[in-house]
N, C-alpha and C positions, 0 to 999 in steps of 0.2 A: 583546681590548680594543677599545673603540669610539672612533672618531676623528671629527673634524670638520675640514673645510677652509675656511679663511677667505680671501676675496679682499680684500686691503687696498686702500686708496685709491691706492697706487702700482702697482696691478695685479700684485701679487706674492701668490701663493697660499701660505699657511702652514698646516701641518697640526698640529693639537693633539690630544692624547689627552683625552677627556672625563673629568671627575671621576666617580668611582663614587658610588653612593648612600651607601655607608659613609663615604667621604671627607666628604661633605656633612653627614652626621649627626654625625660626630666634631667637625667644625668648629663646628657648631651647639652642641654640648654644651660645648665650650671657651668659646665666646662667652657661653653661658648662665651658666656658672660665674663668668666675669668680671663679668657683670651683677649677679649675686647678691652677690659679694664687694664690688663697688663700692657697691652699694645699702646693704649693712650698714655699711661704713666711713663713708660720707658721712652716712647717717642718724644714726649714733652721734655724729658730729661736730656736726651741726646741732641735734641734740637738746640739746646743751649751751646753745644760745642760744634755741631755740624749745620751749616747753613742750608745745604741742599735737602729739601724734603724728600726727593727721590732716593737719596742715599739712606736717609733715616728709614724709609719704607723697606728698601731691599735688605738692609743689614740689621734692622731691628724688628719691624712689623712682620715681614714675611716669614722669618725663622720662627717667631712665636706662633704664628698661625699654622704653619705646616708641621712643626716638630713638637708642639706642646703635648699632643696625645701620645705619640711614640715614646718620648722621653719620660713623661709622667707615668704611663702604665708600666714601663720597664723598671723604673726605679721603685715603684710601689708594688711590684709583682702582681699587676692585673687590676689595680684600682686607681683610676684618676681621681681627682678631687670630687668631681661630680658623682662618680660611682661610689666613692666612699660615703658621700652624703646620703646616697640612696641605699647603702648597705648591700651593694651588688659587686660582683667580682668576676674576672675572666678566669676560666679554668680550662684545662685540656680534658677532652672527653675520654682519652685513653688512660687517664690517671697520672700522667707525668706532670711535672711542674712546667708551666709555660715559660718559654725562653725568648730571647731577643728576636730570634727568627720568626717565632709565632706572632709576636707583637708587630713585627715589621710587615708580615703578610697582611694582617688585619688593617694596618695603617695604609698600605698601598691601595687596597681595595676599598678603603674608606672613601676615596675620591669618587669611585663608581657608585658605591652603595648609597652614599649620603649626598655629596656635593653635586656631582654631575646630574643625578636624578632627583635632586631636591628632596632626598630622603624616601622617595616613593619605592625604589627597589628594595631598600633595607626594610621598610615597613611591610611590604608584601611578603618577603622571605621570612621575616621573624614571625609574622602572623600565621604563615602556612606551613612552615617546616616543623618536623617532629621535635627538634631540640631548640626551637626558636633562634635559629642562626641566620645571620645575614651572609652574603657571599663570602666576605672575608673570614667569617667564622668557619664556614663549611670547608674552605680551602686550608685554613690553618688548623682545623680540627679542634676548635675551641667552642665554648658556650659561656653565657653569662648567667650566673646563679645568684640567688639571694643568700646572704649570710645570716639573716634573721627571718626564717620562714614564718608564715602565718600559722597559728594553731587554730584550726577550724574543726568543729564537731558537727556532724550531720544530726538531724532530728532523730534518726534511727539510733545513733550512738548515745544521744542523751536519754532516750526512752529506755535504754538498757540499764541505766543506773537508777536506783531507787531514790526517792526524795530524801532530803536531809532528816526529816522527822522519823522515817522508817529505817534509815541506814545508820549502822554503828561502825564508824571508822576503825580499822585495825591499826593504822599507823598515823595518828593525828599529827605527828611531827613533820609529816610530808608538806605541811603548809610553809615550811621554810624554803621549799623549792619554788622555781618560777616556771612560766609556761614553756620557755625554751628548753629548760632541763627536762621537763616532762615529755616534750616533743622528741627529744633525743632518746629517751627511754622507749617511747612508742615506736620510733623508727628502728631502734635496735631489735625490738621484738618482731617487727615486720620482716627484717632482714634474716633473723634466725629462723623464722617460719618459712621464708621463701628460699633461703640458701643454707640448709642445715649442714654446713661444713665446719672444719676445725677452726678456721679463722673467725667465723661468726660465734662459735661457742666460746672462744677465747675472749672476744669482745664482750660477750654477755657476762662472763666471769669477772672481767676487769670492771665493768660497769657495776656489777653487784657489790664488789669490794668497796668501791668508792661510795656508793649509796649507803651501804651497811655501816661504814665508818662515819659517814656524815650524820646518820640518824642514831648512832650509838646503840645498835640493836643487839649485837653479839649473838645472833641466831645461828651463824655458820651453816647456812643452807648449802648443800653440796651438789645435789642433782640438778641438771639443766631444767628438767620439768618443774621442779619446785621453785627454781629461780624465776621461770616464766610466770608461774602462778603468783609469786610474790610481787612481781612488777605489775601484773594486771590488777592486783588488789591495790597496789600503791597508786596506780592511775585513777581507779575508781574513788579512792579516798580523796585524792587531790581535787577531782572534779566536784565532788559533793561539798568539800570543805571550803573551796575557793569560789564557788559560783552561787 
């Protein structure tokens, strides 16, 4: 799985899993079906009042086709209906919030990336670029990421953990968490290890406070080293108890 690290305006590094080409294609197809259905319904409605089919096309069909994506993504802050269905979203790779100008750039180059090249250019660029960007993304400085990344463990990771028969969990209450929450903990540990700065230590401390309160531990671990060890134990307990 390919990932991207975004440094936010608060100097906090967030790691996202990049959306696959298949995710983007399925999202596009869902949006395209919605465009066609909306076009047919509204055209049928306005045909009751407008006799000219050409006028119905130019004033109803064409605006839906051309402006659906731009308006939808701007209103929903980077998620069209299709993207929302696939749990993917447009973000700025510099950490800023995407604005109307960014969505407009992507929308303009959509004609080249997707329609004029029948999707060939977009597919080639997304498959080959480091951040899985089509031309519109590259120029707008955006990328599409998954909001619900996959939690995958390699065989090497699994073999590091003892079997359930031999392993005595330290925090059995960890079963109340889910895969996404444990992935957040794992990513936080990775960022602290890779970027040992003040912002990452603060995020580690905040995460510990939330987890400690959720599990009602009252351990009050203070050192960063002890917190890292606590989270590693928590992850091991979770894998053994839920697998």
